[in-house]
C-alpha positions as a Python dict, from the first residue, in 0.01 Angstrom:
ca = {
    (1, 'I'): (0, 0, 0),
    (2, 'L'): (60, 10, -380),
    (3, 'F'): (348, -214, -522),
    (4, 'R'): (448, -169, -873),
    (5, 'P'): (766, -341, -957),
    (6, 'S'): (988, -232, -1242),
    (7, 'V'): (1223, -540, -1225),
    (8, 'L'): (1185, -920, -1209),
    (9, 'G'): (1320, -1113, -914),
    (10, 'R'): (1307, -1153, -534),
    (11, 'V'): (1169, -860, -320),
    (12, 'D'): (1308, -821, 35),
    (13, 'E'): (1259, -471, 181),
    (14, 'R'): (1232, -338, 522),
    (15, 'L'): (1021, 1, 595),
    (16, 'T'): (1071, 160, 936),
    (17, 'A'): (841, 441, 1049),
    (18, 'S'): (938, 692, 1335),
    (19, 'V'): (681, 761, 1585),
    (20, 'S'): (626, 1124, 1691),
    (21, 'G'): (722, 1173, 2050),
    (22, 'G'): (913, 823, 2080),
    (23, 'G'): (1263, 787, 2201),
    (24, 'S'): (1561, 936, 2001),
    (25, 'D'): (1757, 616, 1948),
    (26, 'G'): (1484, 460, 1726),
    (27, 'R'): (1492, 121, 1894),
    (28, 'D'): (1107, 127, 1959),
    (29, 'D'): (1030, 239, 1599),
    (30, 'P'): (803, -12, 1416),
    (31, 'T'): (934, -196, 1108),
    (32, 'V'): (746, -343, 833),
    (33, 'H'): (893, -624, 627),
    (34, 'F'): (796, -670, 258),
    (35, 'S'): (885, -995, 78),
    (36, 'G'): (787, -1172, -230),
    (37, 'S'): (882, -1258, -588),
    (38, 'V'): (812, -1054, -908),
    (39, 'I'): (761, -1290, -1204),
    (40, 'A'): (685, -1254, -1565),
    (41, 'P'): (366, -1331, -1740),
    (42, 'T'): (341, -1685, -1876),
    (43, 'F'): (246, -1795, -2222),
    (44, 'R'): (279, -2063, -2463),
    (45, 'F'): (252, -2158, -2837),
    (46, 'A'): (31, -2446, -2947),
    (47, 'T'): (329, -2571, -3161),
    (48, 'S'): (687, -2502, -3117),
    (49, 'E'): (770, -2388, -3475),
    (50, 'Y'): (634, -2286, -3798),
    (51, 'D'): (719, -2543, -4058),
    (52, 'F'): (633, -2435, -4425),
    (53, 'G'): (780, -2735, -4594),
    (54, 'I'): (845, -2707, -4975),
    (55, 'V'): (646, -2392, -5111),
    (56, 'P'): (628, -2253, -5454),
    (57, 'H'): (820, -1942, -5565),
    (58, 'G'): (602, -1638, -5608),
    (59, 'F'): (303, -1771, -5429),
    (60, 'V'): (169, -1705, -5070),
    (61, 'T'): (176, -1984, -4826),
    (62, 'S'): (31, -1943, -4480),
    (63, 'R'): (82, -2100, -4145),
    (64, 'S'): (-96, -2042, -3817),
    (65, 'N'): (-4, -2107, -3461),
    (66, 'T'): (-202, -2034, -3135),
    (67, 'L'): (-48, -1811, -2875),
    (68, 'K'): (-225, -1853, -2515),
    (69, 'N'): (-180, -1625, -2226),
    (70, 'T'): (-151, -1870, -1929),
    (71, 'S'): (-95, -1596, -1677),
    (72, 'L'): (-350, -1413, -1435),
    (73, 'V'): (-297, -1079, -1609),
    (74, 'P'): (-352, -907, -1956),
    (75, 'V'): (-37, -948, -2168),
    (76, 'H'): (80, -707, -2441),
    (77, 'F'): (265, -887, -2722),
    (78, 'K'): (484, -771, -2996),
    (79, 'L'): (587, -1025, -3260),
    (80, 'H'): (862, -963, -3526),
    (81, 'L'): (1156, -1113, -3718),
    (82, 'P'): (1515, -1001, -3626),
    (83, 'G'): (1612, -685, -3807),
    (84, 'D'): (1924, -838, -3946),
    (85, 'V'): (1740, -1128, -4114),
    (86, 'G'): (1777, -1068, -4501),
    (87, 'E'): (1458, -1274, -4569),
    (88, 'E'): (1247, -1034, -4346),
    (89, 'K'): (1074, -891, -4641),
    (90, 'D'): (938, -1243, -4746),
    (91, 'F'): (738, -1276, -4425),
    (92, 'T'): (429, -1110, -4294),
    (93, 'I'): (307, -1163, -3940),
    (94, 'V'): (-44, -1101, -3849),
    (95, 'P'): (-98, -965, -3588),
    (96, 'T'): (227, -814, -3485),
    (97, 'D'): (93, -612, -3176),
    (98, 'V'): (-168, -781, -2967),
    (99, 'T'): (-291, -772, -2611),
    (100, 'V'): (-429, -1107, -2495),
    (101, 'A'): (-656, -1141, -2169),
    (102, 'P'): (-579, -1380, -1897),
    (103, 'G'): (-645, -1729, -2005),
    (104, 'E'): (-728, -1629, -2352),
    (105, 'A'): (-560, -1720, -2698),
    (106, 'C'): (-485, -1558, -3027),
    (107, 'D'): (-391, -1710, -3354),
    (108, 'I'): (-72, -1574, -3499),
    (109, 'C'): (-58, -1615, -3883),
    (110, 'I'): (272, -1594, -4084),
    (111, 'D'): (243, -1552, -4454),
    (112, 'L'): (544, -1650, -4681),
    (113, 'L'): (586, -1510, -5041),
    (114, 'P'): (928, -1625, -5160),
    (115, 'T'): (1096, -1379, -5378),
    (116, 'R'): (1372, -1640, -5482),
    (117, 'C'): (1449, -2000, -5456),
    (118, 'Q'): (1617, -2074, -5107),
    (119, 'D'): (1610, -2252, -4787),
    (120, 'Y'): (1464, -2045, -4496),
    (121, 'D'): (1578, -2108, -4135),
    (122, 'V'): (1488, -1793, -3944),
    (123, 'Y'): (1288, -1730, -3618),
    (124, 'M'): (1010, -1518, -3497),
    (125, 'C'): (1089, -1293, -3169),
    (126, 'V'): (826, -1258, -2905),
    (127, 'D'): (832, -939, -2686),
    (128, 'I'): (619, -837, -2379),
    (129, 'V'): (582, -469, -2348),
    (130, 'G'): (714, -364, -2000),
    (131, 'V'): (880, -693, -1948),
    (132, 'G'): (1145, -761, -2199),
    (133, 'S'): (1237, -822, -2552),
    (134, 'N'): (1303, -1162, -2727),
    (135, 'L'): (1170, -1355, -2438),
    (136, 'V'): (1096, -1640, -2681),
    (137, 'T'): (1215, -1728, -3034),
    (138, 'V'): (987, -1951, -3256),
    (139, 'P'): (1173, -2123, -3546),
    (140, 'I'): (1043, -2062, -3898),
    (141, 'F'): (1151, -2337, -4161),
    (142, 'G'): (1080, -2381, -4538),
    (143, 'R'): (1221, -2409, -4884),
    (144, 'S'): (1098, -2221, -5185),
    (145, 'L'): (1135, -2397, -5529),
    (146, 'V'): (1036, -2323, -5883),
    (147, 'P'): (832, -2616, -6051),
    (148, 'H'): (944, -2799, -6354),
    (149, 'V'): (780, -2658, -6666),
    (150, 'S'): (833, -2791, -7017),
    (151, 'L'): (732, -2673, -7350),
    (152, 'V'): (502, -2916, -7528),
    (153, 'T'): (505, -2741, -7863),
    (154, 'P'): (860, -2630, -7904),
    (155, 'M'): (834, -2529, -8285),
    (156, 'V'): (566, -2345, -8482),
    (157, 'D'): (587, -2415, -8857),
    (158, 'F'): (461, -2121, -9085),
    (159, 'G'): (539, -2312, -9383),
    (160, 'R'): (648, -2120, -9699),
    (161, 'T'): (629, -1729, -9674),
    (162, 'Y'): (701, -1446, -9913),
    (163, 'L'): (971, -1174, -9839),
    (164, 'E'): (822, -844, -9667),
    (165, 'L'): (463, -998, -9675),
    (166, 'P'): (321, -1045, -9334),
    (167, 'T'): (208, -1408, -9274),
    (168, 'S'): (-51, -1466, -9003),
    (169, 'N'): (-112, -1786, -8830),
    (170, 'S'): (-321, -1879, -8539),
    (171, 'F'): (-171, -2135, -8303),
    (172, 'F'): (-133, -2249, -7953),
    (173, 'V'): (182, -2290, -7740),
    (174, 'E'): (133, -2556, -7474),
    (175, 'L'): (319, -2555, -7143),
    (176, 'A'): (328, -2852, -6899),
    (177, 'N'): (386, -2853, -6527),
    (178, 'T'): (490, -3201, -6416),
    (179, 'S'): (566, -3103, -6064),
    (180, 'Q'): (351, -3086, -5736),
    (181, 'L'): (370, -2703, -5725),
    (182, 'P'): (205, -2425, -5914),
    (183, 'G'): (401, -2208, -6124),
    (184, 'T'): (366, -1882, -6343),
    (185, 'Y'): (468, -1813, -6699),
    (186, 'E'): (532, -1469, -6887),
    (187, 'V'): (534, -1431, -7275),
    (188, 'L'): (827, -1191, -7346),
    (189, 'D'): (805, -920, -7578),
    (190, 'T'): (922, -1037, -7927),
    (191, 'D'): (1121, -715, -7980),
    (192, 'A'): (1371, -847, -7716),
    (193, 'V'): (1390, -1184, -7911),
    (194, 'S'): (1376, -1105, -8289),
    (195, 'S'): (1305, -814, -8510),
    (196, 'A'): (1173, -1015, -8764),
    (197, 'L'): (890, -1167, -8570),
    (198, 'T'): (578, -1016, -8420),
    (199, 'V'): (379, -1222, -8177),
    (200, 'S'): (43, -1129, -8010),
    (201, 'T'): (-128, -1315, -7734),
    (202, 'S'): (-430, -1269, -7512),
    (203, 'A'): (-256, -1433, -7216),
    (204, 'H'): (94, -1263, -7158),
    (205, 'T'): (106, -1404, -6801),
    (206, 'G'): (-66, -1676, -6627),
    (207, 'T'): (-66, -1965, -6371),
    (208, 'I'): (-4, -2331, -6431),
    (209, 'L'): (-130, -2548, -6152),
    (210, 'A'): (54, -2849, -6037),
    (211, 'N'): (40, -3145, -6265),
    (212, 'T'): (-149, -2957, -6529),
    (213, 'S'): (-86, -2798, -6878),
    (214, 'V'): (-204, -2473, -7039),
    (215, 'R'): (-233, -2375, -7380),
    (216, 'I'): (-152, -2003, -7469),
    (217, 'P'): (-328, -1863, -7779),
}
């Protein structure tokens, strides 16, 4: 007998077989009683949530959690964020589709790349193929911030210059990051700032690590 259930719950069925040559009233036909319970696979995460804490805007931060299959059968998982979550593009789940053998575990990593400063309060959905969707939701928390970066050299003095005569001067602009988060900078095109000033630099963009300064030539 092969039993392949399609729904969860209690099973209580009776099968009656007619015997060739037996009485027509069926009172002597043998009956087999099938009973039991159909249960879903069991699993658990090592921690109940993904807590990113405070993360820097524009930088990837990763958190990992261990998913263990505690059942006696292989389980095919699919992991995703709800489709109506606006911050979905900021998160990357690896892997999103995995089959875990009985008693085995798999690391589920989530990368967060903030595209703006905001608080995150979303969740990851866990589906089991052939069983159901959103069987478990795992909360995801975090906050993305931009570090405080100040201009150490707010003014560059060219001294006396002549009209229509280019004046060159080699100097450095220093930026200081006094926060606990890394940050990035970008030197804007001077055409968008002033038509009378032309500035060239070998470092148009860069990174300022936490509690450090950088000199832009």
